C-alpha positions as CSV (number, residue, x, y, z in Angstrom):
1,M,30.5,-10.5,8.7
2,R,31.4,-7.7,11.2
3,L,32.6,-5.5,8.3
4,D,29.4,-6.1,6.5
5,R,27.3,-5.0,9.5
6,L,29.5,-1.9,9.9
7,S,29.1,-1.1,6.2
8,E,25.3,-1.5,6.6
9,K,25.2,0.8,9.6
10,A,27.3,3.4,7.8
11,F,25.0,3.3,4.8
12,T,21.9,3.6,7.0
13,A,23.4,6.6,8.9
14,R,24.5,8.4,5.7
15,T,21.1,7.8,4.0
16,L,19.1,9.0,7.0
17,V,21.2,12.1,7.4
18,E,20.9,12.9,3.7
19,S,17.1,12.6,4.1
20,G,17.1,15.2,6.9
21,M,15.7,12.7,9.4
22,F,18.5,13.7,11.8
23,G,18.6,17.4,11.2
24,P,19.5,20.1,13.7
25,T,17.5,20.1,16.9
26,R,17.7,22.2,20.1
27,P,20.0,20.4,22.6
28,D,17.3,20.1,25.3
29,R,14.8,18.7,22.9
30,L,17.3,16.3,21.3
31,A,18.2,14.8,24.7
32,R,14.6,14.1,25.5
33,A,14.0,12.7,22.0
34,V,17.0,10.3,22.4
35,K,15.6,9.1,25.7
36,A,12.1,8.6,24.2
37,L,13.6,6.7,21.3
38,R,15.4,4.3,23.7
39,L,12.2,3.7,25.6
40,W,9.8,3.2,22.6
41,G,12.1,2.0,19.9
42,T,11.2,2.4,16.2
43,T,7.4,1.9,16.9
44,I,4.9,4.4,15.5
45,A,4.2,5.4,19.1
46,G,7.9,6.2,19.5
47,G,7.9,8.1,16.2
48,Y,5.1,10.5,17.2
49,H,6.7,10.9,20.7
50,V,10.0,11.8,19.2
51,A,8.5,14.2,16.6
52,A,6.4,15.9,19.4
53,L,9.6,16.5,21.4
54,R,11.6,17.8,18.4
55,F,8.9,19.7,16.5
56,P,5.9,20.2,18.9
57,D,4.3,23.0,16.9
58,A,4.8,21.6,13.4
59,V,1.8,20.3,11.6
60,A,1.6,16.5,11.7
61,L,-1.8,15.8,10.0
62,I,-4.2,17.6,7.7
63,D,-7.6,16.1,6.9
64,E,-11.2,17.3,6.4
65,H,-11.5,18.2,10.1
66,G,-8.4,20.5,9.9
67,A,-4.8,20.3,11.2
68,L,-3.1,18.7,14.2
69,T,0.4,19.4,15.4
70,F,2.8,16.6,16.5
71,A,2.3,17.8,20.2
72,E,-1.5,17.5,19.7
73,V,-1.3,14.0,18.2
74,H,1.0,12.8,21.0
75,A,-1.3,14.2,23.7
76,R,-4.5,13.0,22.1
77,T,-3.1,9.4,21.7
78,N,-1.9,9.4,25.3
79,A,-5.5,10.3,26.3
80,L,-6.9,7.6,24.0
81,A,-4.5,4.9,25.3
82,H,-5.4,5.7,28.9
83,A,-9.1,5.7,28.1
84,W,-8.9,2.3,26.4
85,A,-6.9,0.9,29.3
86,Q,-9.6,2.0,31.7
87,D,-12.1,0.3,29.4
88,G,-10.2,-3.0,29.7
89,I,-8.0,-3.0,26.6
90,A,-4.6,-4.3,27.5
91,A,-1.3,-5.3,26.0
92,G,-1.7,-8.3,23.8
93,D,-5.3,-7.6,23.0
94,A,-6.3,-6.9,19.4
95,V,-8.1,-3.9,18.1
96,G,-9.7,-3.9,14.6
97,I,-9.6,-0.6,12.7
98,L,-12.1,-0.1,9.9
99,C,-11.5,3.5,8.9
100,R,-10.8,5.6,5.8
101,N,-7.8,7.9,5.6
102,H,-8.2,10.5,8.4
103,H,-6.7,11.4,11.8
104,G,-8.9,8.9,13.6
105,F,-7.2,6.0,11.9
106,V,-3.8,7.3,12.8
107,E,-4.7,8.0,16.4
108,A,-6.2,4.5,16.9
109,L,-3.0,3.0,15.5
110,V,-0.8,5.0,17.7
111,A,-2.9,4.3,20.8
112,C,-2.6,0.6,20.1
113,S,1.2,1.0,19.8
114,K,1.3,2.8,23.2
115,L,-0.7,0.0,24.8
116,G,1.2,-2.8,23.2
117,A,-2.1,-3.9,21.6
118,H,-2.2,-5.6,18.2
119,A,-3.8,-3.4,15.4
120,I,-5.8,-5.3,12.8
121,L,-6.2,-3.1,9.7
122,L,-9.5,-3.9,8.1
123,N,-10.3,-3.2,4.4
124,T,-13.1,-0.7,4.0
125,A,-14.3,-2.5,0.9
126,F,-14.9,-5.8,2.7
127,A,-18.4,-7.1,2.7
128,G,-20.1,-7.8,6.0
129,R,-19.6,-11.5,5.7
130,Q,-15.9,-11.0,5.1
131,L,-15.6,-8.8,8.2
132,E,-17.3,-11.5,10.2
133,E,-15.0,-14.2,9.0
134,V,-11.9,-12.0,9.6
135,C,-13.0,-11.1,13.1
136,A,-13.8,-14.7,13.9
137,Q,-10.3,-15.6,12.9
138,E,-8.4,-12.6,14.5
139,R,-10.7,-12.3,17.6
140,P,-10.3,-8.5,18.2
141,A,-11.4,-7.3,21.7
142,A,-12.6,-4.0,20.2
143,L,-13.5,-2.4,16.9
144,V,-12.9,1.1,15.7
145,Y,-14.9,2.2,12.7
146,D,-16.3,5.1,10.8
147,A,-20.0,5.8,11.4
148,E,-20.8,5.3,7.7
149,L,-19.5,1.7,8.0
150,A,-21.7,0.8,11.0
151,G,-24.1,-1.2,8.9
152,V,-21.4,-3.4,7.2
153,I,-19.6,-4.1,10.4
154,A,-22.7,-4.8,12.5
155,G,-22.4,-8.6,12.4
156,A,-18.7,-8.5,13.4
157,A,-19.3,-5.9,16.1
158,A,-21.8,-8.1,18.1
159,G,-20.3,-8.8,21.5
160,R,-17.3,-6.5,21.1
161,R,-16.4,-3.1,22.4
162,C,-17.0,-0.6,19.7
163,Y,-15.8,3.0,19.1
164,V,-16.6,5.4,16.3
165,A,-13.6,7.2,14.7
166,W,-15.4,9.5,12.3
167,T,-18.9,10.8,12.2
168,S,-20.7,13.6,10.4
169,G,-24.2,15.0,10.1
170,P,-26.8,15.5,12.8
171,G,-27.5,13.0,15.5
172,G,-24.7,10.9,16.7
173,P,-23.6,7.3,16.9
174,A,-25.0,5.1,19.7
175,V,-21.4,4.0,20.6
176,P,-18.6,6.1,22.2
177,T,-16.5,8.2,19.8
178,L,-12.8,8.5,19.9
179,E,-13.2,12.2,20.2
180,A,-15.2,11.9,23.4
181,L,-12.7,9.5,24.9
182,I,-9.8,11.8,24.0
183,A,-11.7,14.8,25.4
184,G,-12.1,13.1,28.8
185,G,-8.8,11.2,28.8
186,D,-5.6,11.6,30.7
187,V,-2.9,13.2,28.5
188,S,0.0,12.2,30.8
189,E,2.8,10.0,29.4
190,H,1.9,6.4,28.9
191,A,4.5,3.8,30.1
192,P,6.0,1.7,27.3
193,P,4.5,-1.8,27.1
194,A,6.7,-4.8,28.0
195,T,6.3,-6.2,24.5
196,Q,5.5,-4.4,21.3
197,G,2.1,-4.9,19.6
198,R,1.9,-6.2,16.1
199,I,0.3,-4.7,13.0
200,V,-1.8,-7.3,11.2
201,I,-2.3,-6.4,7.5
202,L,-4.9,-8.4,5.6
203,T,-4.5,-9.9,2.2
204,S,-6.7,-8.4,-0.4
205,G,-9.2,-11.3,-0.6
206,T,-9.1,-11.2,-4.4
207,T,-9.0,-15.0,-4.6
208,G,-10.9,-16.0,-1.4
209,T,-11.2,-15.1,2.3
210,P,-8.7,-12.5,3.4
211,K,-5.9,-13.7,5.6
212,G,-4.1,-11.8,8.3
213,A,-0.4,-11.3,7.9
214,N,1.6,-10.8,11.1
215,R,4.1,-8.0,10.8
216,K,6.3,-6.7,13.6
217,E,7.3,-3.1,13.6
218,P,10.9,-2.9,12.3
219,K,13.7,-3.3,14.9
220,T,16.1,-1.0,13.1
221,L,16.0,1.9,10.7
222,E,17.7,-0.1,8.0
223,P,14.5,-0.8,6.0
224,A,13.7,2.9,6.0
225,A,17.2,3.7,4.7
226,G,16.8,1.1,1.9
227,L,13.6,2.7,0.7
228,L,14.9,6.3,1.0
229,S,18.0,5.4,-1.0
230,K,15.7,4.7,-4.0
231,I,12.8,7.1,-3.3
232,P,14.1,10.5,-2.3
233,L,11.6,11.5,0.4
234,R,12.9,14.3,2.6
235,A,12.2,15.4,6.1
236,R,9.7,18.2,7.1
237,E,8.0,18.2,3.7
238,R,4.3,17.5,2.8
239,T,3.1,14.0,1.7
240,L,-0.4,13.3,0.4
241,I,-1.2,9.7,1.1
242,A,-4.1,8.8,-1.3
243,A,-3.4,5.0,-1.0
244,P,-5.5,3.5,1.8
245,L,-3.7,3.5,5.2
246,F,-5.0,-0.1,5.8
247,H,-2.9,-1.2,2.9
248,S,0.8,-2.0,3.4
249,W,1.8,0.8,0.9
250,G,-0.2,3.5,2.6
251,L,0.9,2.3,6.0
252,A,4.6,2.3,5.0
253,H,4.3,6.0,4.1
254,L,2.5,6.8,7.3
255,V,5.4,5.2,9.3
256,L,8.0,6.9,7.1
257,G,6.2,10.2,7.3
258,V,6.3,10.1,11.1
259,A,10.0,9.2,11.1
260,L,10.7,12.2,8.7
261,A,8.4,14.5,10.8
262,S,6.6,15.2,7.5
263,T,3.1,16.8,7.3
264,L,0.7,14.1,6.1
265,V,-2.3,15.2,4.0
266,L,-5.2,12.7,4.2
267,H,-8.5,12.4,2.3
268,R,-11.2,10.0,3.2
269,R,-12.0,9.2,-0.4
270,F,-10.0,9.5,-3.6
271,D,-11.1,11.9,-6.3
272,A,-8.7,12.9,-9.1
273,D,-9.6,16.6,-9.1
274,D,-9.6,16.8,-5.3
275,T,-6.1,15.2,-5.2
276,L,-4.8,17.7,-7.8
277,R,-6.4,20.5,-5.9
278,A,-4.8,19.4,-2.6
279,V,-1.3,19.1,-4.3
280,D,-1.7,22.7,-5.3
281,A,-3.2,24.1,-2.1
282,H,-0.7,22.4,0.3
283,G,2.4,22.5,-1.8
284,V,2.6,18.7,-1.7
285,T,6.0,17.3,-2.4
286,A,5.2,13.6,-2.4
287,L,2.0,11.9,-3.6
288,V,1.4,8.2,-2.6
289,V,-1.0,6.3,-4.8
290,V,-2.0,3.0,-6.2
291,P,-1.9,2.7,-10.0
292,V,-5.6,3.0,-10.6
293,M,-5.5,6.4,-9.0
294,L,-2.8,7.5,-11.5
295,Q,-5.0,6.2,-14.3
296,R,-7.9,8.4,-13.0
297,I,-5.7,11.5,-12.8
298,V,-4.2,11.0,-16.3
299,Q,-7.7,10.4,-17.8
300,R,-8.7,13.9,-16.6
301,G,-6.6,15.1,-19.5
302,P,-3.8,17.7,-19.8
303,S,-6.1,20.7,-19.8
304,V,-7.5,19.7,-16.3
305,V,-4.0,18.8,-14.9
306,R,-2.6,22.2,-16.0
307,R,-5.2,24.0,-13.9
308,Y,-3.3,23.1,-10.8
309,D,0.2,24.0,-9.7
310,T,1.9,20.7,-9.2
311,G,5.4,22.0,-9.4
312,A,6.3,21.2,-5.8
313,L,5.9,17.4,-6.5
314,R,9.3,15.7,-6.3
315,V,7.9,12.2,-5.8
316,I,4.9,10.3,-7.1
317,A,5.2,6.9,-5.4
318,A,3.0,4.1,-6.7
319,S,2.5,0.5,-5.6
320,G,-0.2,-2.1,-5.1
321,S,-0.6,-3.5,-8.6
322,P,1.3,-3.3,-12.0
323,L,1.5,-0.1,-13.9
324,P,-0.7,-0.9,-17.0
325,G,0.1,-0.1,-20.6
326,E,2.0,3.1,-21.1
327,L,0.8,4.7,-17.8
328,A,4.4,5.3,-16.5
329,T,5.3,7.3,-19.6
330,Q,2.0,9.2,-19.5
331,V,2.5,10.2,-15.9
332,M,6.0,11.4,-16.3
333,D,5.1,13.3,-19.4
334,A,2.5,15.1,-17.4
335,F,4.4,15.7,-14.1
336,G,8.0,15.3,-15.0
337,D,10.4,12.4,-14.1
338,V,9.2,12.0,-10.6
339,L,7.5,8.6,-10.7
340,Y,8.7,5.7,-8.5
341,N,7.1,2.3,-8.7
342,L,7.5,-0.2,-5.9
343,Y,6.8,-3.9,-6.4
344,G,6.0,-6.1,-3.3
345,S,3.3,-7.9,-1.5
346,T,1.6,-8.0,1.9
347,E,3.8,-11.0,2.8
348,V,7.3,-9.8,1.6
349,A,6.8,-6.0,2.0
350,W,8.9,-4.6,-0.8
351,A,11.0,-6.4,-3.4
352,T,12.1,-3.9,-6.0
353,I,11.7,-0.2,-6.8
354,A,11.8,1.3,-10.3
355,T,13.2,4.8,-10.5
356,P,12.2,7.4,-13.2
357,A,15.3,6.4,-15.2
358,D,14.3,2.8,-15.0
359,L,10.7,3.6,-16.2
360,R,11.9,5.8,-19.0
361,A,14.1,2.9,-20.2
362,A,11.5,0.2,-19.6
363,P,8.0,1.4,-18.7
364,H,6.9,-2.0,-17.5
365,T,9.8,-2.8,-15.2
366,A,9.5,-3.4,-11.5
367,G,13.0,-2.1,-11.0
368,R,15.8,-3.3,-8.8
369,A,16.0,-4.4,-5.2
370,P,16.9,-1.7,-2.7
371,R,19.8,-2.2,-0.3
372,G,18.9,-4.7,2.4
373,T,16.6,-6.7,0.1
374,V,17.5,-9.8,-1.9
375,V,15.5,-11.0,-4.9
376,R,16.1,-14.3,-6.7
377,L,14.2,-16.4,-9.2
378,Y,13.7,-20.1,-8.9
379,D,12.3,-22.8,-11.1
380,A,9.7,-25.4,-10.0
381,A,12.4,-27.6,-8.6
382,G,13.8,-24.9,-6.4
383,T,16.9,-24.2,-8.6
384,E,17.9,-20.6,-9.3
385,V,17.3,-19.8,-12.9
386,A,19.8,-18.2,-15.3
387,P,19.6,-14.5,-16.2
388,G,16.9,-13.8,-18.7
389,E,14.9,-16.9,-17.8
390,T,11.5,-16.8,-16.1
391,G,11.2,-18.0,-12.6
392,R,9.3,-17.8,-9.3
393,I,10.1,-14.6,-7.4
394,F,11.5,-15.0,-3.9
395,V,12.4,-12.1,-1.6
396,G,14.3,-11.6,1.6
397,N,14.4,-8.5,3.9
398,E,13.8,-7.4,7.5
399,L,10.1,-6.8,6.8
400,V,9.1,-10.2,5.5
401,F,6.0,-11.3,7.5
402,D,6.0,-13.9,10.3
403,G,3.3,-16.0,8.8
404,Y,-0.5,-15.9,8.6
405,T,-2.4,-15.4,11.8
406,G,-4.5,-18.4,11.1
407,G,-1.4,-20.5,10.4
408,G,0.7,-21.3,7.4
409,A,3.0,-19.2,5.3
410,K,4.4,-18.7,1.8
411,A,7.0,-21.0,0.3
412,V,10.6,-20.4,1.4
413,I,13.8,-21.3,-0.5
414,D,17.3,-20.4,0.9
415,G,15.7,-18.2,3.5
416,L,13.8,-16.2,0.9
417,M,10.0,-16.0,0.7
418,S,7.8,-16.4,-2.4
419,S,5.9,-13.3,-3.6
420,G,3.5,-15.6,-5.4
421,D,4.6,-14.1,-8.8
422,V,6.8,-15.1,-11.6
423,G,9.2,-12.9,-13.5
424,H,12.5,-12.4,-15.2
425,F,15.5,-10.0,-15.1
426,D,16.7,-8.1,-18.2
427,D,20.4,-7.7,-19.1
428,D,20.6,-4.6,-16.9
429,G,19.4,-6.4,-13.8
430,R,15.9,-4.9,-13.8
431,L,13.0,-7.2,-12.7
432,F,9.9,-7.7,-14.8
433,V,6.9,-9.3,-13.3
434,D,5.2,-11.6,-15.8
435,G,2.2,-12.4,-13.7
436,R,0.8,-14.4,-10.8
437,E,1.9,-18.1,-10.5
438,D,-1.7,-19.1,-10.3
439,E,-2.8,-17.1,-13.3
440,M,-0.6,-18.6,-15.9
441,I,-2.4,-20.6,-18.6
442,V,-1.0,-23.1,-21.2
443,S,-2.3,-22.1,-24.6
444,G,-1.2,-24.2,-27.6
445,G,1.6,-25.7,-25.5
446,E,3.0,-22.3,-24.6
447,N,2.9,-20.5,-21.2
448,V,0.8,-17.3,-21.4
449,F,0.4,-14.7,-18.6
450,P,-2.5,-12.3,-18.7
451,R,-0.4,-9.3,-18.0
452,E,1.4,-9.4,-21.4
453,V,-1.9,-9.4,-23.2
454,E,-3.4,-6.8,-20.9
455,D,-0.5,-4.5,-21.6
456,A,-1.0,-5.0,-25.3
457,I,-4.7,-4.2,-25.2
458,A,-4.1,-1.2,-22.9
459,A,-2.0,0.4,-25.7
460,L,-5.0,0.4,-28.1
461,H,-6.5,3.8,-28.5
462,G,-10.0,4.0,-26.9
463,V,-9.2,1.5,-24.1
464,A,-9.4,2.9,-20.6
465,E,-8.9,-0.3,-18.6
466,V,-8.4,-4.0,-19.3
467,A,-8.1,-7.3,-17.4
468,A,-7.8,-10.9,-18.7
469,I,-8.5,-14.3,-17.2
470,G,-8.0,-17.9,-18.5
471,V,-10.9,-19.9,-20.0
472,G,-11.1,-23.3,-21.8
473,D,-10.7,-23.5,-25.5
474,A,-11.3,-26.4,-27.9
475,E,-8.4,-25.5,-30.2
476,F,-5.7,-24.3,-27.9
477,G,-6.7,-26.0,-24.6
478,Q,-6.8,-22.6,-22.9
479,R,-7.1,-19.0,-24.1
480,L,-7.7,-15.7,-22.4
481,R,-10.9,-13.8,-22.1
482,A,-10.4,-10.0,-22.1
483,F,-12.6,-7.6,-20.2
484,V,-12.3,-4.0,-21.6
485,V,-13.6,-0.7,-20.4
486,R,-13.7,1.8,-23.2
487,A,-12.4,5.4,-22.7
488,E,-15.1,8.0,-22.3
489,N,-13.7,10.4,-24.8
490,G,-12.2,8.4,-27.6
491,M,-13.0,5.8,-30.3
492,A,-15.0,2.8,-29.2
493,P,-13.0,-0.3,-30.3
494,S,-14.9,-3.4,-31.2
495,E,-14.1,-7.0,-30.3
496,A,-12.6,-7.4,-33.7
497,D,-10.4,-4.3,-33.2
498,V,-9.1,-5.7,-29.9
499,K,-8.3,-9.1,-31.4
500,A,-6.7,-7.6,-34.5
501,H,-4.5,-5.4,-32.3
502,V,-3.3,-8.3,-30.1
503,Q,-2.6,-10.5,-33.2
504,A,-0.5,-7.7,-34.7
505,T,1.5,-7.4,-31.5
506,L,1.8,-10.9,-30.0
507,A,1.7,-14.5,-31.1
508,R,-1.6,-16.0,-32.4
509,F,-2.2,-18.2,-29.3
510,K,-2.2,-15.0,-27.1
511,V,-5.1,-13.5,-28.9
512,P,-8.1,-13.5,-26.5
513,R,-10.8,-16.1,-27.3
514,D,-13.4,-13.4,-26.7
515,V,-13.7,-9.8,-25.4
516,V,-16.3,-8.6,-22.9
517,F,-17.0,-4.9,-22.6
518,L,-17.8,-3.5,-19.1
519,D,-18.6,-0.1,-17.7
520,A,-16.0,-0.6,-15.0
521,L,-13.7,-3.4,-13.7
522,P,-14.5,-4.7,-10.2
523,R,-11.7,-3.7,-7.9
524,T,-10.7,-3.8,-4.3
525,A,-10.2,-0.5,-2.3
526,T,-6.5,-0.7,-3.2
527,G,-7.2,-0.9,-7.0
528,K,-6.6,-4.6,-7.6
529,V,-8.9,-6.2,-10.1
530,L,-11.2,-8.8,-8.6
531,K,-10.6,-11.6,-11.1
532,R,-12.7,-14.0,-9.3
533,V,-15.7,-11.7,-9.9
534,L,-14.7,-11.5,-13.6
535,A,-14.7,-15.3,-13.8
536,E,-18.4,-15.2,-13.0
537,H,-19.2,-13.2,-16.1
538,G,-20.2,-15.2,-19.1
539,H,-19.4,-14.2,-22.7
540,T,-21.9,-11.6,-23.8
């Protein structure tokens, strides 16, 4: 056991050194940075403190308001933490953050960490009723939100301290702004809290009321090393985080970016052309996205993509939902073999990572588990399945969540937690996710998962997006209903075309019972299709 721990520590040290995380630093700055790390640990507050000591004048953040250095972020978050403390926010209190991607989100999160307060990351796509339900469950003492979202959060904000993180246009919000608090705050060092605050990430709410997932900040750098051993992010480079920061994928890259002292480029809203323009203008080396964003970029076409210099891109990191159809191949054909796809969930963090080599060999694979993560497949009785067989996916690592804030957790077998999905390994040990456990249907006595059918339809020329759900069927018991968005510039496939394509590709019982054409699929802010909304659509 001791040899295993020594081996793990050696691997972590080697990987972090290779990433440049522990690069040369002036001796005086290094001594202060080591002291800060001992005081603050591997929290995000500690990360910005250490970066401010090592690289005070380096650019930490770029958004629509401009750039901030690491020293500026550290001083501003000191001021915000002191101002909040004077306003009655203390260690153990919760602060809800309803913000798009910008410096205000980051500063609110870091100030929470400095106070030892719990940060509840609220989804900007939630409806007012959902926000009320989440806040009734999580009981935040204060809410931080963008002025444009004041209407949707009004019900949840009643009776709570409120602060505006981002505002634009004439006039001003009726509640204090973070900027005003920072301007009048004390920038002196804040004493580390006795206990670390938690970051509460909410489930997507695709199948019901969102649930809060308790996640402690990691105690060691081993999870970071595991990720960096698969995705070659490097220190002091430039990362554009297009994925929402309130989502576990965007948050992971915020935390990693701080540890690597990288410059983070943030946009409040995703736009394909703006993203390509920013990659060109800032020499972005890593682009962090959810798959639907890649779809939007690829759909702009080669002539548009070629207008921008994307040659600095070494990594396109995607997660949040499956890569549909041939998207992996299309992205690598356009940008080179720089695509990395991570499979995980809010509850288990990450499970597997597919490298460009994996995706070239098998475009639909979820890849292999990084070091420090264990993935096993079990049948309904809790017995591990043989290689090649389909089973429920269970994951173990340091970042697995502590349970839902409202109580309850995912199923656990042999110390590993369910991801809620089923899948299989191929002969090379690559994982393939077949679908959600609760989405499987039995059609003609055979198990059918929507994803297989969705991938088949996505390959049909003229199809931009597709989703499928189970419906009753007199002949087969259950069949799938497909929802298709036609491509803007291409042939317009008919229902007969879609069915004929699936029948030529898959078994007869996998052919959709019917096909519904939509202008767009309903999605969450992180790109997941809202299948409960699709279920409300009748056949038209």
